[in-house]
Every structure is written in structure tokens, then in C-alpha cells.
KELO-378211 format. One record per residue: residue number from 1; x, y, z of N, C-alpha, C, O in turn. Coordinates in steps of 0.05 Angstrom, whole numbers. Example, Ala and Ser with C-alpha at 12.3 -4.5 7.8 and 13.67 -1.06 7.14 Angstrom:
<atoms>
+-----+--------+--------+--------+--------+--------+--------+--------+--------+--------+--------+--------+--------+
! num !     nu !     nv !     nw !    cau !    cav !    caw !     cu !     cv !     cw !     ou !     ov !     ow !
+-----+--------+--------+--------+--------+--------+--------+--------+--------+--------+--------+--------+--------+
!   1 !    264 !   -114 !    156 !    246 !    -90 !    156 !    264 !    -66 !    156 !    285 !    -66 !    169 !
!   2 !    257 !    -45 !    142 !    273 !    -21 !    143 !    258 !      1 !    157 !    268 !     23 !    161 !
+-----+--------+--------+--------+--------+--------+--------+--------+--------+--------+--------+--------+--------+
</atoms>
This chain:
<atoms>
+-----+--------+--------+--------+--------+--------+--------+--------+--------+--------+--------+--------+--------+
! num !     nu !     nv !     nw !    cau !    cav !    caw !     cu !     cv !     cw !     ou !     ov !     ow !
+-----+--------+--------+--------+--------+--------+--------+--------+--------+--------+--------+--------+--------+
!   1 !   -799 !    417 !   -342 !   -806 !    412 !   -314 !   -818 !    384 !   -312 !   -836 !    377 !   -328 !
!   2 !   -809 !    369 !   -293 !   -819 !    342 !   -289 !   -837 !    342 !   -265 !   -829 !    347 !   -242 !
!   3 !   -862 !    336 !   -270 !   -882 !    336 !   -249 !   -896 !    309 !   -248 !   -902 !    298 !   -269 !
!   4 !   -901 !    300 !   -225 !   -917 !    275 !   -222 !   -935 !    278 !   -198 !   -932 !    296 !   -181 !
!   5 !   -955 !    261 !   -197 !   -974 !    261 !   -175 !   -965 !    241 !   -154 !   -960 !    218 !   -160 !
!   6 !   -962 !    251 !   -130 !   -953 !    234 !   -108 !   -974 !    215 !    -98 !   -997 !    216 !   -108 !
!   7 !   -968 !    199 !    -78 !   -986 !    179 !    -67 !  -1011 !    191 !    -55 !  -1033 !    180 !    -56 !
!   8 !  -1008 !    215 !    -43 !  -1031 !    227 !    -30 !  -1045 !    248 !    -48 !  -1061 !    264 !    -38 !
!   9 !  -1038 !    248 !    -74 !  -1051 !    266 !    -92 !  -1037 !    293 !    -95 !  -1046 !    310 !   -109 !
!  10 !  -1014 !    296 !    -81 !   -999 !    321 !    -83 !   -983 !    322 !   -109 !   -971 !    301 !   -117 !
!  11 !   -983 !    344 !   -122 !   -966 !    347 !   -146 !   -938 !    355 !   -136 !   -935 !    374 !   -121 !
!  12 !   -918 !    340 !   -146 !   -891 !    344 !   -137 !   -874 !    352 !   -162 !   -874 !    339 !   -182 !
!  13 !   -859 !    374 !   -159 !   -841 !    383 !   -180 !   -815 !    368 !   -175 !   -798 !    377 !   -159 !
!  14 !   -811 !    346 !   -189 !   -788 !    329 !   -184 !   -762 !    343 !   -190 !   -743 !    342 !   -175 !
!  15 !   -760 !    357 !   -212 !   -736 !    370 !   -221 !   -726 !    390 !   -199 !   -703 !    388 !   -190 !
!  16 !   -743 !    408 !   -191 !   -735 !    428 !   -171 !   -730 !    415 !   -144 !   -711 !    423 !   -129 !
!  17 !   -746 !    395 !   -136 !   -741 !    382 !   -111 !   -714 !    367 !   -111 !   -699 !    369 !    -92 !
!  18 !   -708 !    353 !   -133 !   -683 !    338 !   -135 !   -660 !    357 !   -136 !   -639 !    353 !   -123 !
!  19 !   -662 !    379 !   -151 !   -641 !    399 !   -152 !   -635 !    411 !   -125 !   -612 !    413 !   -117 !
!  20 !   -656 !    418 !   -110 !   -652 !    429 !    -83 !   -638 !    409 !    -64 !   -621 !    416 !    -49 !
!  21 !   -647 !    384 !    -66 !   -635 !    363 !    -49 !   -605 !    360 !    -56 !   -589 !    359 !    -37 !
!  22 !   -599 !    358 !    -81 !   -571 !    354 !    -89 !   -553 !    378 !    -82 !   -531 !    375 !    -71 !
!  23 !   -563 !    402 !    -86 !   -548 !    426 !    -80 !   -542 !    427 !    -49 !   -520 !    432 !    -41 !
!  24 !   -563 !    422 !    -34 !   -559 !    422 !     -5 !   -540 !    400 !      4 !   -523 !    404 !     22 !
!  25 !   -543 !    376 !     -8 !   -526 !    354 !     -1 !   -497 !    360 !     -7 !   -479 !    356 !     10 !
!  26 !   -491 !    371 !    -31 !   -464 !    377 !    -39 !   -453 !    399 !    -21 !   -429 !    398 !    -14 !
!  27 !   -469 !    418 !    -13 !   -459 !    439 !      4 !   -453 !    430 !     33 !   -436 !    440 !     46 !
!  28 !   -468 !    410 !     42 !   -466 !    401 !     70 !   -449 !    376 !     74 !   -438 !    373 !     96 !
!  29 !   -445 !    359 !     54 !   -434 !    333 !     59 !   -406 !    333 !     71 !   -400 !    319 !     90 !
!  30 !   -388 !    350 !     60 !   -361 !    350 !     71 !   -360 !    361 !    100 !   -346 !    350 !    117 !
!  31 !   -376 !    381 !    105 !   -377 !    392 !    132 !   -389 !    372 !    152 !   -379 !    368 !    174 !
!  32 !   -411 !    359 !    144 !   -423 !    339 !    161 !   -404 !    315 !    166 !   -402 !    306 !    188 !
!  33 !   -391 !    306 !    144 !   -373 !    284 !    147 !   -350 !    291 !    166 !   -342 !    276 !    183 !
!  34 !   -338 !    315 !    162 !   -316 !    323 !    179 !   -324 !    324 !    209 !   -310 !    315 !    226 !
!  35 !   -348 !    335 !    214 !   -358 !    336 !    242 !   -362 !    309 !    254 !   -357 !    304 !    277 !
!  36 !   -371 !    290 !    237 !   -375 !    262 !    246 !   -349 !    247 !    250 !   -346 !    231 !    268 !
!  37 !   -329 !    253 !    233 !   -304 !    238 !    234 !   -284 !    249 !    254 !   -269 !    234 !    267 !
!  38 !   -283 !    275 !    256 !   -262 !    288 !    272 !   -273 !    291 !    301 !   -282 !    312 !    309 !
!  39 !   -271 !    269 !    315 !   -280 !    268 !    343 !   -257 !    275 !    361 !   -235 !    282 !    351 !
!  40 !   -261 !    275 !    387 !   -239 !    281 !    406 !   -215 !    263 !    401 !   -192 !    272 !    403 !
!  41 !   -220 !    238 !    395 !   -198 !    219 !    391 !   -181 !    226 !    366 !   -157 !    221 !    365 !
!  42 !   -194 !    238 !    346 !   -180 !    244 !    321 !   -179 !    274 !    315 !   -179 !    282 !    292 !
!  43 !   -178 !    290 !    336 !   -179 !    319 !    333 !   -153 !    331 !    321 !   -152 !    354 !    313 !
!  44 !   -132 !    315 !    320 !   -106 !    324 !    309 !   -104 !    321 !    279 !    -83 !    327 !    267 !
!  45 !   -125 !    312 !    265 !   -124 !    309 !    236 !   -149 !    322 !    224 !   -168 !    329 !    238 !
!  46 !   -148 !    325 !    198 !   -170 !    338 !    183 !   -186 !    317 !    168 !   -179 !    293 !    167 !
!  47 !   -209 !    325 !    157 !   -224 !    307 !    140 !   -208 !    298 !    116 !   -210 !    274 !    109 !
!  48 !   -192 !    315 !    105 !   -175 !    307 !     82 !   -155 !    286 !     91 !   -150 !    267 !     77 !
!  49 !   -143 !    290 !    115 !   -125 !    270 !    126 !   -139 !    243 !    128 !   -128 !    222 !    122 !
!  50 !   -164 !    243 !    137 !   -180 !    219 !    140 !   -183 !    205 !    113 !   -183 !    181 !    111 !
!  51 !   -187 !    221 !     92 !   -190 !    210 !     65 !   -164 !    198 !     55 !   -164 !    178 !     40 !
!  52 !   -142 !    210 !     62 !   -115 !    199 !     55 !   -112 !    172 !     70 !   -103 !    152 !     58 !
!  53 !   -119 !    171 !     95 !   -118 !    146 !    110 !   -135 !    125 !     97 !   -126 !    102 !     94 !
!  54 !   -158 !    132 !     87 !   -176 !    114 !     73 !   -163 !    104 !     47 !   -165 !     81 !     40 !
!  55 !   -150 !    122 !     33 !   -137 !    115 !      7 !   -114 !     96 !     11 !   -108 !     79 !     -6 !
!  56 !   -100 !     99 !     34 !    -78 !     80 !     40 !    -89 !     53 !     47 !    -79 !     33 !     37 !
!  57 !   -110 !     53 !     62 !   -124 !     28 !     69 !   -109 !     10 !     88 !    -87 !     17 !     97 !
!  58 !   -121 !    -13 !     93 !   -109 !    -32 !    113 !    -98 !    -57 !     99 !    -90 !    -76 !    113 !
!  59 !    -97 !    -57 !     73 !    -86 !    -80 !     59 !    -56 !    -78 !     57 !    -43 !    -68 !     75 !
!  60 !    -45 !    -87 !     35 !    -17 !    -85 !     30 !     -8 !    -56 !     29 !    -24 !    -39 !     21 !
!  61 !     17 !    -50 !     36 !     27 !    -23 !     33 !     24 !    -13 !      4 !     26 !    -28 !    -15 !
!  62 !     18 !     13 !      2 !     14 !     25 !    -25 !     36 !     46 !    -30 !     45 !     59 !    -11 !
!  63 !     43 !     48 !    -55 !     64 !     68 !    -61 !     51 !     96 !    -63 !     27 !     99 !    -67 !
!  64 !     68 !    116 !    -61 !     59 !    144 !    -61 !     44 !    151 !    -87 !     23 !    164 !    -85 !
!  65 !     53 !    141 !   -110 !     40 !    148 !   -135 !     12 !    137 !   -136 !     -7 !    151 !   -146 !
!  66 !      8 !    113 !   -126 !    -19 !    100 !   -127 !    -38 !    116 !   -108 !    -61 !    121 !   -116 !
!  67 !    -28 !    123 !    -85 !    -46 !    138 !    -66 !    -51 !    166 !    -77 !    -74 !    175 !    -76 !
!  68 !    -31 !    179 !    -89 !    -36 !    205 !   -101 !    -57 !    204 !   -123 !    -74 !    221 !   -126 !
!  69 !    -55 !    183 !   -140 !    -74 !    180 !   -162 !   -102 !    175 !   -150 !   -122 !    187 !   -160 !
!  70 !   -105 !    159 !   -130 !   -130 !    154 !   -117 !   -142 !    180 !   -107 !   -167 !    184 !   -108 !
!  71 !   -125 !    197 !    -96 !   -134 !    223 !    -84 !   -137 !    245 !   -105 !   -146 !    267 !    -98 !
!  72 !   -128 !    240 !   -130 !   -128 !    260 !   -151 !   -111 !    284 !   -143 !   -119 !    307 !   -147 !
!  73 !    -88 !    279 !   -132 !    -68 !    300 !   -125 !    -41 !    292 !   -136 !    -37 !    269 !   -144 !
!  74 !    -22 !    311 !   -136 !      5 !    305 !   -144 !     19 !    291 !   -121 !     11 !    292 !    -97 !
!  75 !     41 !    277 !   -127 !     57 !    264 !   -107 !     68 !    285 !    -88 !     70 !    280 !    -64 !
!  76 !     76 !    308 !    -98 !     86 !    330 !    -82 !     65 !    339 !    -61 !     72 !    344 !    -38 !
!  77 !     41 !    343 !    -70 !     19 !    351 !    -51 !     15 !    329 !    -30 !     12 !    336 !     -7 !
!  78 !     14 !    304 !    -39 !     10 !    282 !    -20 !     33 !    281 !      0 !     28 !    275 !     24 !
!  79 !     57 !    286 !     -9 !     81 !    284 !      9 !     77 !    303 !     33 !     84 !    295 !     56 !
!  80 !     67 !    327 !     29 !     63 !    346 !     51 !     44 !    334 !     72 !     50 !    335 !     96 !
!  81 !     22 !    323 !     62 !      2 !    311 !     81 !     13 !    286 !     94 !      9 !    282 !    118 !
!  82 !     28 !    270 !     80 !     39 !    245 !     91 !     60 !    252 !    113 !     60 !    239 !    134 !
!  83 !     76 !    273 !    108 !     95 !    281 !    129 !     81 !    287 !    155 !     90 !    279 !    176 !
!  84 !     59 !    301 !    153 !     43 !    307 !    177 !     32 !    282 !    190 !     32 !    279 !    214 !
!  85 !     21 !    265 !    174 !      9 !    240 !    184 !     29 !    221 !    197 !     23 !    207 !    215 !
!  86 !     54 !    221 !    186 !     75 !    206 !    198 !     83 !    217 !    225 !     86 !    202 !    245 !
!  87 !     85 !    244 !    227 !     92 !    257 !    252 !     71 !    251 !    273 !     77 !    249 !    297 !
!  88 !     46 !    249 !    265 !     24 !    245 !    284 !     19 !    215 !    289 !      0 !    208 !    303 !
!  89 !     36 !    198 !    277 !     35 !    169 !    281 !     10 !    155 !    270 !      1 !    136 !    282 !
!  90 !      0 !    165 !    248 !    -22 !    152 !    234 !    -12 !    135 !    211 !    -24 !    114 !    204 !
!  91 !     10 !    143 !    199 !     21 !    130 !    175 !     50 !    123 !    179 !     65 !    137 !    192 !
!  92 !     57 !    100 !    168 !     85 !     91 !    168 !     95 !     91 !    139 !     82 !     82 !    121 !
!  93 !    119 !    102 !    136 !    131 !    104 !    109 !    157 !     87 !    109 !    174 !     91 !    126 !
!  94 !    158 !     68 !     90 !    182 !     51 !     87 !    190 !     50 !     58 !    174 !     53 !     40 !
!  95 !    215 !     44 !     53 !    225 !     40 !     26 !    220 !     12 !     17 !    222 !     -7 !     33 !
!  96 !    214 !      8 !     -8 !    210 !    -19 !    -19 !    236 !    -34 !    -19 !    257 !    -23 !    -24 !
!  97 !    234 !    -60 !    -12 !    258 !    -77 !    -12 !    267 !    -82 !    -41 !    290 !    -86 !    -46 !
!  98 !    247 !    -84 !    -60 !    253 !    -90 !    -88 !    265 !    -66 !   -102 !    283 !    -69 !   -119 !
!  99 !    256 !    -42 !    -95 !    266 !    -17 !   -108 !    266 !      5 !    -87 !    246 !     16 !    -80 !
! 100 !    290 !     12 !    -78 !    293 !     31 !    -56 !    283 !     59 !    -63 !    280 !     75 !    -45 !
! 101 !    278 !     64 !    -88 !    268 !     90 !    -96 !    238 !     93 !    -90 !    227 !    115 !    -87 !
! 102 !    225 !     70 !    -87 !    196 !     70 !    -82 !    190 !     72 !    -52 !    201 !     57 !    -36 !
! 103 !    173 !     91 !    -46 !    164 !     95 !    -18 !    137 !     82 !    -15 !    118 !     87 !    -30 !
! 104 !    135 !     64 !      5 !    110 !     50 !     10 !     97 !     61 !     36 !    111 !     67 !     55 !
! 105 !     71 !     64 !     35 !     56 !     74 !     57 !     38 !     53 !     69 !     26 !     37 !     54 !
! 106 !     37 !     52 !     95 !     18 !     34 !    109 !      8 !     49 !    134 !     20 !     69 !    143 !
! 107 !    -13 !     39 !    145 !    -24 !     52 !    169 !    -13 !     40 !    194 !     -9 !     15 !    196 !
! 108 !     -7 !     57 !    214 !      0 !     48 !    241 !    -25 !     38 !    254 !    -47 !     39 !    243 !
! 109 !    -22 !     28 !    279 !    -46 !     20 !    294 !    -66 !     43 !    297 !    -90 !     40 !    294 !
! 110 !    -55 !     67 !    303 !    -72 !     91 !    306 !    -85 !     97 !    279 !   -109 !    105 !    279 !
! 111 !    -71 !     94 !    257 !    -82 !     99 !    231 !   -104 !     79 !    224 !   -124 !     86 !    212 !
! 112 !   -100 !     54 !    232 !   -120 !     33 !    227 !   -146 !     39 !    243 !   -168 !     34 !    233 !
! 113 !   -142 !     49 !    267 !   -165 !     57 !    283 !   -181 !     79 !    270 !   -206 !     79 !    269 !
! 114 !   -167 !     99 !    259 !   -180 !    121 !    245 !   -194 !    110 !    219 !   -216 !    119 !    213 !
! 115 !   -180 !     92 !    205 !   -192 !     80 !    181 !   -219 !     66 !    188 !   -238 !     71 !    174 !
! 116 !   -219 !     50 !    209 !   -244 !     36 !    216 !   -266 !     56 !    225 !   -289 !     52 !    220 !
! 117 !   -258 !     78 !    238 !   -277 !     99 !    246 !   -289 !    111 !    221 !   -314 !    116 !    220 !
! 118 !   -273 !    117 !    201 !   -283 !    128 !    176 !   -302 !    108 !    162 !   -323 !    116 !    152 !
! 119 !   -294 !     83 !    161 !   -310 !     62 !    148 !   -337 !     60 !    162 !   -358 !     56 !    148 !
! 120 !   -338 !     61 !    188 !   -363 !     59 !    203 !   -382 !     82 !    195 !   -406 !     78 !    192 !
! 121 !   -370 !    107 !    193 !   -387 !    129 !    184 !   -400 !    124 !    157 !   -423 !    128 !    153 !
! 122 !   -384 !    113 !    138 !   -394 !    108 !    112 !   -415 !     85 !    112 !   -435 !     86 !     99 !
! 123 !   -409 !     64 !    128 !   -429 !     42 !    131 !   -455 !     53 !    142 !   -477 !     46 !    132 !
! 124 !   -454 !     70 !    163 !   -478 !     81 !    175 !   -493 !     99 !    155 !   -518 !     98 !    154 !
! 125 !   -478 !    114 !    138 !   -490 !    131 !    118 !   -505 !    115 !     97 !   -527 !    122 !     90 !
! 126 !   -493 !     93 !     88 !   -506 !     76 !     68 !   -531 !     63 !     80 !   -551 !     62 !     67 !
! 127 !   -528 !     52 !    104 !   -552 !     40 !    117 !   -575 !     60 !    120 !   -598 !     53 !    115 !
! 128 !   -569 !     85 !    128 !   -589 !    105 !    130 !   -601 !    112 !    103 !   -625 !    118 !    101 !
! 129 !   -585 !    112 !     82 !   -594 !    119 !     56 !   -614 !     99 !     44 !   -633 !    106 !     32 !
! 130 !   -608 !     73 !     49 !   -625 !     53 !     36 !   -646 !     42 !     56 !   -662 !     24 !     48 !
! 131 !   -647 !     53 !     80 !   -667 !     44 !    100 !   -695 !     47 !     88 !   -702 !     68 !     79 !
! 132 !   -710 !     26 !     89 !   -738 !     27 !     80 !   -742 !     24 !     50 !   -764 !     24 !     41 !
! 133 !   -720 !     21 !     35 !   -722 !     18 !      6 !   -724 !    -12 !     -1 !   -711 !    -28 !     12 !
! 134 !   -739 !    -18 !    -21 !   -740 !    -45 !    -31 !   -715 !    -50 !    -47 !   -699 !    -32 !    -52 !
! 135 !   -710 !    -75 !    -54 !   -687 !    -82 !    -70 !   -688 !    -67 !    -97 !   -668 !    -56 !   -106 !
! 136 !   -712 !    -66 !   -109 !   -715 !    -52 !   -135 !   -709 !    -22 !   -132 !   -696 !     -9 !   -149 !
! 137 !   -719 !    -10 !   -110 !   -714 !     19 !   -105 !   -685 !     24 !   -101 !   -674 !     44 !   -110 !
! 138 !   -672 !      6 !    -86 !   -643 !      9 !    -81 !   -628 !      7 !   -108 !   -609 !     23 !   -112 !
! 139 !   -635 !    -11 !   -125 !   -622 !    -14 !   -151 !   -626 !     12 !   -168 !   -607 !     20 !   -182 !
! 140 !   -649 !     24 !   -167 !   -655 !     49 !   -181 !   -637 !     71 !   -170 !   -626 !     87 !   -185 !
! 141 !   -636 !     72 !   -144 !   -619 !     93 !   -131 !   -590 !     90 !   -139 !   -577 !    109 !   -146 !
! 142 !   -580 !     65 !   -139 !   -552 !     60 !   -147 !   -548 !     69 !   -176 !   -528 !     81 !   -183 !
! 143 !   -567 !     62 !   -193 !   -565 !     70 !   -222 !   -565 !    101 !   -224 !   -550 !    111 !   -240 !
! 144 !   -582 !    114 !   -210 !   -583 !    144 !   -211 !   -557 !    156 !   -202 !   -547 !    175 !   -214 !
! 145 !   -546 !    146 !   -180 !   -521 !    157 !   -170 !   -498 !    150 !   -189 !   -479 !    166 !   -192 !
! 146 !   -499 !    127 !   -201 !   -478 !    119 !   -221 !   -480 !    139 !   -245 !   -459 !    147 !   -255 !
! 147 !   -504 !    145 !   -254 !   -507 !    164 !   -276 !   -496 !    191 !   -268 !   -482 !    204 !   -284 !
! 148 !   -501 !    200 !   -244 !   -491 !    226 !   -234 !   -460 !    225 !   -233 !   -447 !    245 !   -241 !
! 149 !   -449 !    203 !   -224 !   -420 !    200 !   -222 !   -408 !    202 !   -250 !   -387 !    216 !   -254 !
! 150 !   -420 !    189 !   -270 !   -410 !    190 !   -297 !   -412 !    218 !   -308 !   -394 !    227 !   -322 !
! 151 !   -433 !    233 !   -302 !   -436 !    260 !   -310 !   -412 !    277 !   -300 !   -400 !    292 !   -316 !
! 152 !   -406 !    274 !   -274 !   -384 !    290 !   -263 !   -357 !    282 !   -275 !   -340 !    299 !   -280 !
! 153 !   -353 !    256 !   -280 !   -327 !    247 !   -291 !   -324 !    258 !   -319 !   -301 !    265 !   -327 !
! 154 !   -345 !    261 !   -334 !   -344 !    269 !   -362 !   -349 !    299 !   -367 !   -347 !    309 !   -389 !
! 155 !   -356 !    313 !   -346 !   -362 !    342 !   -348 !   -337 !    358 !   -353 !   -317 !    354 !   -339 !
! 156 !   -337 !    375 !   -372 !   -314 !    392 !   -378 !   -319 !    420 !   -373 !   -302 !    437 !   -377 !
+-----+--------+--------+--------+--------+--------+--------+--------+--------+--------+--------+--------+--------+
</atoms>
């Protein structure tokens, strides 16, 4: 058990407090994000669709394999979602001029609007997270979250 004395003399059980915060965060984050992202304007798509839109991005068109890898799904699974996003006019699908077998994905104007909406949510979330933290505290937070990310990547 990790215990330390707080600024006002209160003893704080860091381990249990941190565990409770993380469990609640993991349980709530997808639901909270979906409620924030799926507004009246974007009610015809899901939170997962929004993440696909984010994975396609607003840069150069991306091929299906690259987007599937980014999303950690198979190309077949991605194809189902892309078909829906094309029908809803968020994504445009074109064949590569260099290799007609390659399907390239890009965002339509509607898709770009959804992309920017998603980015704003993440920007607001980051600003709220680091609000009031010093540069050193922010660096410690980034290091802690990086450690947690590595744990999840390597967990079997």
C-alpha cells in the first residue's frame, strides 16, 4: 500500500485512489466521448465511426490496410464500416492510379467536419487534464500515462 501525507495533513492511500480513478475512467471514457461526439449534426454515425474518420484523417488519402492497422481491425471488418460511411457521405473511396487493386480512403467535406469536431473534443480534454499543472507536473503525467500505455501494449 502506498500512503503519503497530503498538503493539509491528510493521509492519502495513493494506490487505492489511483486504482479507483483509473477503473472509473476506463468504464466511463467511451460513453462520455460518444455522448460528446455524437451530436445532432453527427447522429447518423457511432463513436467507432468517428474513430475511423480520425484514422483516415485529413491528409493524403490512406489505403484500407493502413487504416485497418491503425484501428487494430481486419480489412474485412473495416470494409463493412467504410461502406456505411461512404453511404452516409463521410468517406470517399477511390482506386489508386498507380495500382488499381489498392483502395484509397479520404474524407468528404462532411467527414472533415466530423474529424474537426472529434479533434476539438480531444483538444478540450487535454486542456482540461493539464489545467493548473506546472510544466514539471505535466511531464510527470505524460510519463505515467506512457508507462501505462506500455503496460497495456505488453500485457498478455
